[in-house]
N, CA, C and O atoms as CSV, one atom per row, in Angstrom:
chain,resi,resn,atom,element,x,y,z
A,1,MET,N,N,0.845,-1.163,0.000
A,1,MET,CA,C,0.000,0.000,0.000
A,1,MET,C,C,0.899,1.237,0.000
A,1,MET,O,O,1.751,1.399,0.873
A,2,THR,N,N,0.699,2.088,-0.974
A,2,THR,CA,C,1.536,3.274,-1.110
A,2,THR,C,C,0.901,4.474,-0.403
A,2,THR,O,O,-0.265,4.437,-0.011
A,3,GLN,N,N,1.687,5.526,-0.252
A,3,GLN,CA,C,1.170,6.756,0.341
A,3,GLN,C,C,0.057,7.367,-0.514
A,3,GLN,O,O,-0.865,7.992,0.010
A,4,GLN,N,N,0.149,7.182,-1.816
A,4,GLN,CA,C,-0.898,7.678,-2.721
A,4,GLN,C,C,-2.211,6.936,-2.462
A,4,GLN,O,O,-3.278,7.551,-2.449
A,5,ASP,N,N,-2.137,5.612,-2.256
A,5,ASP,CA,C,-3.339,4.828,-1.939
A,5,ASP,C,C,-3.975,5.317,-0.646
A,5,ASP,O,O,-5.195,5.454,-0.557
A,6,ILE,N,N,-3.144,5.576,0.348
A,6,ILE,CA,C,-3.650,6.041,1.641
A,6,ILE,C,C,-4.297,7.414,1.494
A,6,ILE,O,O,-5.376,7.660,2.034
A,7,LYS,N,N,-3.642,8.297,0.768
A,7,LYS,CA,C,-4.174,9.652,0.581
A,7,LYS,C,C,-5.511,9.629,-0.160
A,7,LYS,O,O,-6.445,10.339,0.214
A,8,GLU,N,N,-5.600,8.812,-1.208
A,8,GLU,CA,C,-6.832,8.742,-1.993
A,8,GLU,C,C,-7.956,8.009,-1.258
A,8,GLU,O,O,-9.127,8.337,-1.449
A,9,GLY,N,N,-7.625,7.037,-0.433
A,9,GLY,CA,C,-8.650,6.212,0.198
A,9,GLY,C,C,-9.037,6.610,1.597
A,9,GLY,O,O,-9.931,6.005,2.189
A,10,LYS,N,N,-8.378,7.623,2.143
A,10,LYS,CA,C,-8.625,7.998,3.531
A,10,LYS,C,C,-10.068,8.434,3.783
A,10,LYS,O,O,-10.655,8.059,4.798
A,11,GLY,N,N,-10.635,9.209,2.889
A,11,GLY,CA,C,-12.004,9.699,3.075
A,11,GLY,C,C,-13.020,8.569,3.161
A,11,GLY,O,O,-13.864,8.552,4.057
A,12,LEU,N,N,-12.938,7.631,2.233
A,12,LEU,CA,C,-13.884,6.511,2.259
A,12,LEU,C,C,-13.606,5.566,3.424
A,12,LEU,O,O,-14.527,4.936,3.944
A,13,ALA,N,N,-12.343,5.461,3.837
A,13,ALA,CA,C,-12.019,4.632,4.996
A,13,ALA,C,C,-12.676,5.204,6.249
A,13,ALA,O,O,-13.180,4.456,7.087
A,14,ILE,N,N,-12.671,6.510,6.374
A,14,ILE,CA,C,-13.321,7.162,7.522
A,14,ILE,C,C,-14.827,6.969,7.450
A,14,ILE,O,O,-15.462,6.676,8.463
A,15,VAL,N,N,-15.398,7.129,6.278
A,15,VAL,CA,C,-16.845,6.974,6.099
A,15,VAL,C,C,-17.298,5.560,6.458
A,15,VAL,O,O,-18.411,5.379,6.953
A,16,SER,N,N,-16.462,4.566,6.219
A,16,SER,CA,C,-16.860,3.176,6.464
A,16,SER,C,C,-17.138,2.898,7.934
A,16,SER,O,O,-17.852,1.945,8.243
A,17,TYR,N,N,-16.601,3.692,8.845
A,17,TYR,CA,C,-16.854,3.485,10.272
A,17,TYR,C,C,-18.106,4.210,10.760
A,17,TYR,O,O,-18.522,4.018,11.903
A,18,LEU,N,N,-18.706,5.031,9.921
A,18,LEU,CA,C,-19.843,5.838,10.347
A,18,LEU,C,C,-21.159,5.129,10.047
A,18,LEU,O,O,-21.812,5.415,9.044
A,19,ALA,N,N,-21.532,4.230,10.897
A,19,ALA,CA,C,-22.779,3.467,10.831
A,19,ALA,C,C,-22.823,2.547,9.616
A,19,ALA,O,O,-21.925,2.557,8.773
A,20,LEU,N,N,-23.861,1.774,9.548
A,20,LEU,CA,C,-23.991,0.789,8.477
A,20,LEU,C,C,-24.146,1.443,7.109
A,20,LEU,O,O,-23.696,0.889,6.106
A,21,ILE,N,N,-24.768,2.599,7.058
A,21,ILE,CA,C,-24.921,3.295,5.787
A,21,ILE,C,C,-23.558,3.737,5.259
A,21,ILE,O,O,-23.358,3.811,4.046
A,22,GLY,N,N,-22.624,4.029,6.159
A,22,GLY,CA,C,-21.272,4.391,5.752
A,22,GLY,C,C,-20.558,3.247,5.055
A,22,GLY,O,O,-19.807,3.463,4.104
A,23,ILE,N,N,-20.793,2.029,5.529
A,23,ILE,CA,C,-20.204,0.854,4.889
A,23,ILE,C,C,-20.725,0.716,3.466
A,23,ILE,O,O,-19.958,0.462,2.537
A,24,ILE,N,N,-22.012,0.883,3.303
A,24,ILE,CA,C,-22.620,0.738,1.979
A,24,ILE,C,C,-22.081,1.811,1.027
A,24,ILE,O,O,-21.730,1.517,-0.115
A,25,ILE,N,N,-22.019,3.038,1.501
A,25,ILE,CA,C,-21.513,4.134,0.668
A,25,ILE,C,C,-20.058,3.881,0.283
A,25,ILE,O,O,-19.695,3.982,-0.889
A,26,ALA,N,N,-19.226,3.550,1.274
A,26,ALA,CA,C,-17.806,3.334,1.005
A,26,ALA,C,C,-17.589,2.126,0.095
A,26,ALA,O,O,-16.703,2.144,-0.759
A,27,TYR,N,N,-18.387,1.089,0.273
A,27,TYR,CA,C,-18.239,-0.112,-0.554
A,27,TYR,C,C,-18.506,0.199,-2.030
A,27,TYR,O,O,-17.707,-0.149,-2.899
A,28,PHE,N,N,-19.622,0.848,-2.300
A,28,PHE,CA,C,-19.976,1.108,-3.695
A,28,PHE,C,C,-19.094,2.177,-4.344
A,28,PHE,O,O,-18.808,2.100,-5.539
A,29,LEU,N,N,-18.666,3.163,-3.573
A,29,LEU,CA,C,-17.772,4.172,-4.141
A,29,LEU,C,C,-16.364,3.620,-4.356
A,29,LEU,O,O,-15.624,4.121,-5.203
A,30,ASN,N,N,-15.992,2.594,-3.595
A,30,ASN,CA,C,-14.658,1.998,-3.753
A,30,ASN,C,C,-14.639,0.900,-4.813
A,30,ASN,O,O,-13.562,0.450,-5.203
A,31,ASN,N,N,-15.798,0.462,-5.284
A,31,ASN,CA,C,-15.839,-0.605,-6.292
A,31,ASN,C,C,-15.070,-0.228,-7.555
A,31,ASN,O,O,-14.369,-1.067,-8.121
A,32,ASP,N,N,-15.189,0.996,-7.996
A,32,ASP,CA,C,-14.500,1.421,-9.221
A,32,ASP,C,C,-13.002,1.639,-8.984
A,32,ASP,O,O,-12.180,1.326,-9.846
A,33,LYS,N,N,-12.660,2.171,-7.827
A,33,LYS,CA,C,-11.270,2.531,-7.547
A,33,LYS,C,C,-10.436,1.353,-7.053
A,33,LYS,O,O,-9.240,1.282,-7.337
A,34,ASN,N,N,-11.049,0.437,-6.325
A,34,ASN,CA,C,-10.344,-0.686,-5.700
A,34,ASN,C,C,-9.135,-0.225,-4.895
A,34,ASN,O,O,-8.041,-0.769,-5.038
A,35,ASN,N,N,-9.336,0.767,-4.061
A,35,ASN,CA,C,-8.269,1.287,-3.219
A,35,ASN,C,C,-7.999,0.316,-2.071
A,35,ASN,O,O,-8.921,-0.013,-1.325
A,36,PRO,N,N,-6.756,-0.153,-1.909
A,36,PRO,CA,C,-6.459,-1.137,-0.870
A,36,PRO,C,C,-6.615,-0.594,0.550
A,36,PRO,O,O,-6.965,-1.347,1.459
A,37,PHE,N,N,-6.360,0.701,0.754
A,37,PHE,CA,C,-6.521,1.283,2.086
A,37,PHE,C,C,-7.995,1.318,2.483
A,37,PHE,O,O,-8.350,0.956,3.605
A,38,THR,N,N,-8.839,1.750,1.569
A,38,THR,CA,C,-10.273,1.757,1.845
A,38,THR,C,C,-10.787,0.344,2.057
A,38,THR,O,O,-11.586,0.110,2.964
A,39,ALA,N,N,-10.343,-0.604,1.238
A,39,ALA,CA,C,-10.784,-1.992,1.371
A,39,ALA,C,C,-10.376,-2.572,2.727
A,39,ALA,O,O,-11.146,-3.310,3.341
A,40,PHE,N,N,-9.174,-2.244,3.195
A,40,PHE,CA,C,-8.712,-2.714,4.497
A,40,PHE,C,C,-9.657,-2.241,5.599
A,40,PHE,O,O,-10.095,-3.034,6.432
A,41,HIS,N,N,-9.967,-0.955,5.598
A,41,HIS,CA,C,-10.837,-0.416,6.644
A,41,HIS,C,C,-12.288,-0.848,6.462
A,41,HIS,O,O,-13.023,-0.958,7.444
A,42,LEU,N,N,-12.709,-1.091,5.236
A,42,LEU,CA,C,-14.046,-1.653,5.027
A,42,LEU,C,C,-14.165,-3.018,5.693
A,42,LEU,O,O,-15.159,-3.297,6.362
A,43,ARG,N,N,-13.156,-3.871,5.513
A,43,ARG,CA,C,-13.181,-5.196,6.137
A,43,ARG,C,C,-13.211,-5.084,7.657
A,43,ARG,O,O,-13.929,-5.833,8.320
A,44,GLN,N,N,-12.444,-4.164,8.208
A,44,GLN,CA,C,-12.440,-3.969,9.656
A,44,GLN,C,C,-13.811,-3.484,10.136
A,44,GLN,O,O,-14.344,-3.986,11.126
A,45,SER,N,N,-14.362,-2.528,9.442
A,45,SER,CA,C,-15.644,-1.953,9.843
A,45,SER,C,C,-16.787,-2.965,9.718
A,45,SER,O,O,-17.636,-3.053,10.606
A,46,ILE,N,N,-16.811,-3.715,8.639
A,46,ILE,CA,C,-17.856,-4.727,8.465
A,46,ILE,C,C,-17.768,-5.757,9.575
A,46,ILE,O,O,-18.786,-6.158,10.139
A,47,GLY,N,N,-16.561,-6.183,9.888
A,47,GLY,CA,C,-16.382,-7.151,10.972
A,47,GLY,C,C,-16.851,-6.606,12.310
A,47,GLY,O,O,-17.516,-7.307,13.073
A,48,LEU,N,N,-16.504,-5.355,12.594
A,48,LEU,CA,C,-16.926,-4.753,13.858
A,48,LEU,C,C,-18.445,-4.633,13.949
A,48,LEU,O,O,-19.040,-4.955,14.978
A,49,TRP,N,N,-19.066,-4.169,12.868
A,49,TRP,CA,C,-20.518,-4.006,12.901
A,49,TRP,C,C,-21.242,-5.342,13.008
A,49,TRP,O,O,-22.235,-5.451,13.727
A,50,LEU,N,N,-20.755,-6.360,12.301
A,50,LEU,CA,C,-21.394,-7.677,12.403
A,50,LEU,C,C,-21.245,-8.257,13.799
A,50,LEU,O,O,-22.207,-8.788,14.352
A,51,MET,N,N,-20.064,-8.163,14.370
A,51,MET,CA,C,-19.851,-8.672,15.723
A,51,MET,C,C,-20.673,-7.888,16.741
A,51,MET,O,O,-21.198,-8.456,17.698
A,52,PHE,N,N,-20.778,-6.578,16.526
A,52,PHE,CA,C,-21.578,-5.750,17.423
A,52,PHE,C,C,-23.024,-6.221,17.448
A,52,PHE,O,O,-23.616,-6.351,18.520
A,53,HIS,N,N,-23.596,-6.477,16.280
A,53,HIS,CA,C,-24.994,-6.875,16.220
A,53,HIS,C,C,-25.205,-8.314,16.684
A,53,HIS,O,O,-26.188,-8.603,17.367
A,54,LEU,N,N,-24.307,-9.210,16.325
A,54,LEU,CA,C,-24.447,-10.599,16.762
A,54,LEU,C,C,-24.285,-10.733,18.276
A,54,LEU,O,O,-25.096,-11.381,18.938
A,55,LEU,N,N,-23.252,-10.128,18.809
A,55,LEU,CA,C,-23.045,-10.191,20.252
A,55,LEU,C,C,-24.075,-9.342,20.998
A,55,LEU,O,O,-24.441,-9.666,22.127
A,56,GLY,N,N,-24.537,-8.274,20.383
A,56,GLY,CA,C,-25.577,-7.442,20.993
A,56,GLY,C,C,-26.861,-8.211,21.193
A,56,GLY,O,O,-27.578,-8.002,22.171
A,57,PHE,N,N,-27.148,-9.104,20.260
A,57,PHE,CA,C,-28.335,-9.948,20.401
A,57,PHE,C,C,-28.195,-10.853,21.623
A,57,PHE,O,O,-29.154,-11.040,22.373
A,58,VAL,N,N,-27.021,-11.406,21.820
A,58,VAL,CA,C,-26.766,-12.274,22.979
A,58,VAL,C,C,-26.781,-11.464,24.267
A,58,VAL,O,O,-27.400,-11.874,25.249
A,59,VAL,N,N,-26.113,-10.327,24.273
A,59,VAL,CA,C,-26.018,-9.498,25.472
A,59,VAL,C,C,-27.377,-8.931,25.862
A,59,VAL,O,O,-27.617,-8.671,27.041
A,60,SER,N,N,-28.256,-8.738,24.911
A,60,SER,CA,C,-29.580,-8.194,25.226
A,60,SER,C,C,-30.381,-9.140,26.111
A,60,SER,O,O,-31.345,-8.717,26.749
A,61,GLY,N,N,-30.004,-10.393,26.161
A,61,GLY,CA,C,-30.681,-11.349,27.033
A,61,GLY,C,C,-30.327,-11.175,28.497
A,61,GLY,O,O,-31.052,-11.659,29.366
A,62,PHE,N,N,-29.234,-10.500,28.786
A,62,PHE,CA,C,-28.838,-10.258,30.167
A,62,PHE,C,C,-29.581,-9.052,30.711
A,62,PHE,O,O,-29.711,-8.032,30.035
A,63,ASP,N,N,-30.059,-9.176,31.922
A,63,ASP,CA,C,-30.745,-8.051,32.551
A,63,ASP,C,C,-29.822,-7.457,33.611
A,63,ASP,O,O,-30.146,-7.413,34.798
A,64,ASN,N,N,-28.665,-7.006,33.143
A,64,ASN,CA,C,-27.657,-6.477,34.045
A,64,ASN,C,C,-27.000,-5.284,33.365
A,64,ASN,O,O,-26.442,-5.410,32.275
A,65,TRP,N,N,-27.070,-4.134,34.010
A,65,TRP,CA,C,-26.517,-2.926,33.398
A,65,TRP,C,C,-25.004,-3.010,33.248
A,65,TRP,O,O,-24.450,-2.409,32.328
A,66,GLY,N,N,-24.326,-3.734,34.120
A,66,GLY,CA,C,-22.873,-3.861,34.032
A,66,GLY,C,C,-22.436,-4.595,32.777
A,66,GLY,O,O,-21.457,-4.211,32.138
A,67,VAL,N,N,-23.156,-5.647,32.424
A,67,VAL,CA,C,-22.828,-6.429,31.234
A,67,VAL,C,C,-23.082,-5.599,29.976
A,67,VAL,O,O,-22.235,-5.544,29.084
A,68,THR,N,N,-24.232,-4.963,29.907
A,68,THR,CA,C,-24.560,-4.207,28.701
A,68,THR,C,C,-23.677,-2.963,28.551
A,68,THR,O,O,-23.254,-2.635,27.443
A,69,SER,N,N,-23.395,-2.262,29.679
A,69,SER,CA,C,-22.534,-1.092,29.525
A,69,SER,C,C,-21.104,-1.487,29.196
A,69,SER,O,O,-20.422,-0.772,28.462
A,70,GLY,N,N,-20.641,-2.601,29.720
A,70,GLY,CA,C,-19.319,-3.100,29.355
A,70,GLY,C,C,-19.245,-3.455,27.882
A,70,GLY,O,O,-18.246,-3.183,27.216
A,71,PHE,N,N,-20.304,-4.064,27.381
A,71,PHE,CA,C,-20.393,-4.419,25.963
A,71,PHE,C,C,-20.313,-3.174,25.078
A,71,PHE,O,O,-19.539,-3.135,24.121
A,72,TYR,N,N,-21.113,-2.161,25.402
A,72,TYR,CA,C,-21.114,-0.929,24.603
A,72,TYR,C,C,-19.782,-0.193,24.707
A,72,TYR,O,O,-19.297,0.350,23.714
A,73,LEU,N,N,-19.196,-0.169,25.878
A,73,LEU,CA,C,-17.911,0.487,26.052
A,73,LEU,C,C,-16.829,-0.218,25.244
A,73,LEU,O,O,-16.004,0.436,24.605
A,74,PHE,N,N,-16.827,-1.548,25.268
A,74,PHE,CA,C,-15.846,-2.334,24.524
A,74,PHE,C,C,-15.911,-2.027,23.031
A,74,PHE,O,O,-14.885,-1.771,22.401
A,75,PHE,N,N,-17.112,-2.053,22.469
A,75,PHE,CA,C,-17.236,-1.793,21.036
A,75,PHE,C,C,-17.012,-0.324,20.694
A,75,PHE,O,O,-16.525,-0.014,19.607
A,76,CYS,N,N,-17.350,0.563,21.585
A,76,CYS,CA,C,-17.075,1.981,21.351
A,76,CYS,C,C,-15.570,2.212,21.242
A,76,CYS,O,O,-15.119,2.955,20.370
A,77,VAL,N,N,-14.792,1.581,22.120
A,77,VAL,CA,C,-13.333,1.707,22.071
A,77,VAL,C,C,-12.794,1.126,20.769
A,77,VAL,O,O,-11.915,1.723,20.148
A,78,LEU,N,N,-13.308,-0.035,20.343
A,78,LEU,CA,C,-12.830,-0.644,19.092
A,78,LEU,C,C,-13.158,0.217,17.875
A,78,LEU,O,O,-12.326,0.364,16.979
A,79,PHE,N,N,-14.364,0.788,17.834
A,79,PHE,CA,C,-14.730,1.654,16.714
A,79,PHE,C,C,-13.867,2.920,16.695
A,79,PHE,O,O,-13.426,3.350,15.630
A,80,ILE,N,N,-13.627,3.507,17.848
A,80,ILE,CA,C,-12.792,4.701,17.910
A,80,ILE,C,C,-11.364,4.373,17.496
A,80,ILE,O,O,-10.722,5.163,16.804
A,81,TYR,N,N,-10.864,3.218,17.912
A,81,TYR,CA,C,-9.516,2.778,17.522
A,81,TYR,C,C,-9.410,2.651,16.003
A,81,TYR,O,O,-8.454,3.139,15.399
A,82,GLY,N,N,-10.387,2.000,15.393
A,82,GLY,CA,C,-10.379,1.857,13.939
A,82,GLY,C,C,-10.506,3.185,13.222
A,82,GLY,O,O,-9.822,3.428,12.229
A,83,LEU,N,N,-11.373,4.039,13.719
A,83,LEU,CA,C,-11.582,5.351,13.112
A,83,LEU,C,C,-10.322,6.213,13.214
A,83,LEU,O,O,-9.956,6.890,12.253
A,84,ILE,N,N,-9.670,6.191,14.351
A,84,ILE,CA,C,-8.435,6.973,14.510
A,84,ILE,C,C,-7.351,6.451,13.577
A,84,ILE,O,O,-6.604,7.240,12.999
A,85,ASN,N,N,-7.253,5.130,13.423
A,85,ASN,CA,C,-6.277,4.574,12.481
A,85,ASN,C,C,-6.565,5.019,11.052
A,85,ASN,O,O,-5.644,5.303,10.286
A,86,ALA,N,N,-7.841,5.078,10.697
A,86,ALA,CA,C,-8.204,5.545,9.352
A,86,ALA,C,C,-7.843,7.018,9.181
A,86,ALA,O,O,-7.330,7.416,8.136
A,87,ILE,N,N,-8.108,7.818,10.197
A,87,ILE,CA,C,-7.793,9.243,10.124
A,87,ILE,C,C,-6.290,9.472,10.039
A,87,ILE,O,O,-5.829,10.353,9.312
A,88,MET,N,N,-5.531,8.679,10.781
A,88,MET,CA,C,-4.068,8.823,10.813
A,88,MET,C,C,-3.387,8.192,9.607
A,88,MET,O,O,-2.184,8.370,9.420
A,89,GLY,N,N,-4.129,7.461,8.787
A,89,GLY,CA,C,-3.553,6.840,7.598
A,89,GLY,C,C,-2.810,5.551,7.888
A,89,GLY,O,O,-1.877,5.197,7.167
A,90,LYS,N,N,-3.213,4.844,8.935
A,90,LYS,CA,C,-2.566,3.585,9.307
A,90,LYS,C,C,-3.468,2.413,8.945
A,90,LYS,O,O,-4.692,2.491,9.059
A,91,ALA,N,N,-2.849,1.342,8.515
A,91,ALA,CA,C,-3.590,0.111,8.228
A,91,ALA,C,C,-3.303,-0.888,9.332
A,91,ALA,O,O,-2.635,-1.899,9.114
A,92,GLN,N,N,-3.817,-0.597,10.526
A,92,GLN,CA,C,-3.647,-1.462,11.684
A,92,GLN,C,C,-4.968,-2.133,11.995
A,92,GLN,O,O,-6.022,-1.497,11.977
A,93,THR,N,N,-4.902,-3.439,12.283
A,93,THR,CA,C,-6.127,-4.166,12.605
A,93,THR,C,C,-6.574,-3.811,14.014
A,93,THR,O,O,-5.767,-3.431,14.863
A,94,VAL,N,N,-7.874,-3.941,14.245
A,94,VAL,CA,C,-8.400,-3.725,15.586
A,94,VAL,C,C,-7.978,-4.895,16.468
A,94,VAL,O,O,-7.821,-6.015,15.981
A,95,PRO,N,N,-7.796,-4.644,17.753
A,95,PRO,CA,C,-7.365,-5.724,18.640
A,95,PRO,C,C,-8.359,-6.881,18.681
A,95,PRO,O,O,-9.552,-6.696,18.440
A,96,ILE,N,N,-7.875,-8.030,18.975
A,96,ILE,CA,C,-8.585,-9.283,19.194
A,96,ILE,C,C,-9.025,-9.947,17.891
A,96,ILE,O,O,-8.525,-11.026,17.574
A,97,LEU,N,N,-9.923,-9.361,17.134
A,97,LEU,CA,C,-10.478,-10.031,15.958
A,97,LEU,C,C,-10.109,-9.399,14.623
A,97,LEU,O,O,-10.577,-9.862,13.583
A,98,GLY,N,N,-9.309,-8.386,14.620
A,98,GLY,CA,C,-8.978,-7.670,13.381
A,98,GLY,C,C,-8.360,-8.543,12.307
A,98,GLY,O,O,-8.699,-8.413,11.131
A,99,GLU,N,N,-7.462,-9.428,12.695
A,99,GLU,CA,C,-6.836,-10.333,11.716
A,99,GLU,C,C,-7.871,-11.285,11.116
A,99,GLU,O,O,-7.824,-11.596,9.926
A,100,LEU,N,N,-8.797,-11.739,11.945
A,100,LEU,CA,C,-9.852,-12.625,11.432
A,100,LEU,C,C,-10.770,-11.894,10.460
A,100,LEU,O,O,-11.208,-12.470,9.463
A,101,PHE,N,N,-11.061,-10.631,10.746
A,101,PHE,CA,C,-11.897,-9.852,9.836
A,101,PHE,C,C,-11.238,-9.753,8.469
A,101,PHE,O,O,-11.920,-9.835,7.447
A,102,GLN,N,N,-9.921,-9.580,8.436
A,102,GLN,CA,C,-9.206,-9.501,7.166
A,102,GLN,C,C,-9.303,-10.815,6.393
A,102,GLN,O,O,-9.395,-10.807,5.165
A,103,LYS,N,N,-9.283,-11.934,7.100
A,103,LYS,CA,C,-9.397,-13.246,6.441
A,103,LYS,C,C,-10.833,-13.515,6.004
A,103,LYS,O,O,-11.078,-13.930,4.872
A,104,TRP,N,N,-11.779,-13.277,6.910
A,104,TRP,CA,C,-13.182,-13.592,6.627
A,104,TRP,C,C,-13.725,-12.791,5.452
A,104,TRP,O,O,-14.488,-13.314,4.640
A,105,PHE,N,N,-13.339,-11.541,5.362
A,105,PHE,CA,C,-13.874,-10.654,4.323
A,105,PHE,C,C,-12.822,-10.331,3.265
A,105,PHE,O,O,-12.818,-9.232,2.712
A,106,SER,N,N,-11.943,-11.269,2.986
A,106,SER,CA,C,-10.841,-11.021,2.060
A,106,SER,C,C,-11.303,-10.743,0.631
A,106,SER,O,O,-10.548,-10.168,-0.154
A,107,ASN,N,N,-12.518,-11.137,0.282
A,107,ASN,CA,C,-13.012,-10.890,-1.076
A,107,ASN,C,C,-13.498,-9.452,-1.276
A,107,ASN,O,O,-13.769,-9.053,-2.409
A,108,ILE,N,N,-13.611,-8.679,-0.217
A,108,ILE,CA,C,-14.060,-7.294,-0.323
A,108,ILE,C,C,-12.890,-6.416,-0.749
A,108,ILE,O,O,-11.841,-6.402,-0.105
A,109,GLY,N,N,-13.076,-5.707,-1.810
A,109,GLY,CA,C,-12.063,-4.778,-2.285
A,109,GLY,C,C,-11.002,-5.408,-3.167
A,109,GLY,O,O,-9.947,-4.810,-3.379
A,110,ARG,N,N,-11.250,-6.573,-3.675
A,110,ARG,CA,C,-10.259,-7.230,-4.541
A,110,ARG,C,C,-10.781,-7.329,-5.933
A,110,ARG,O,O,-10.096,-7.851,-6.813
């Protein structure tokens, strides 16, 4: 990934972290360009959003404010980490599952 790729793809990489509609916008706008930096952050963002919703369904069964607030805090930190990396122009995976997201969604952006 070159500095030119990072410079051109930074805007869409940032957009990909802004809710599910951001993923859709960044995905379709990146289809023509195939920017590797945007594709990297798209894979991270898709993985985070899917895990958030899947685990959120499980956590919603708990009637404990500590569990639910811990869940939201955990994902808030991961989203902010990914967003800051996109803003700074870094292609760093999010902790814990970032490498798996790159493998699972490897067909995105190729």
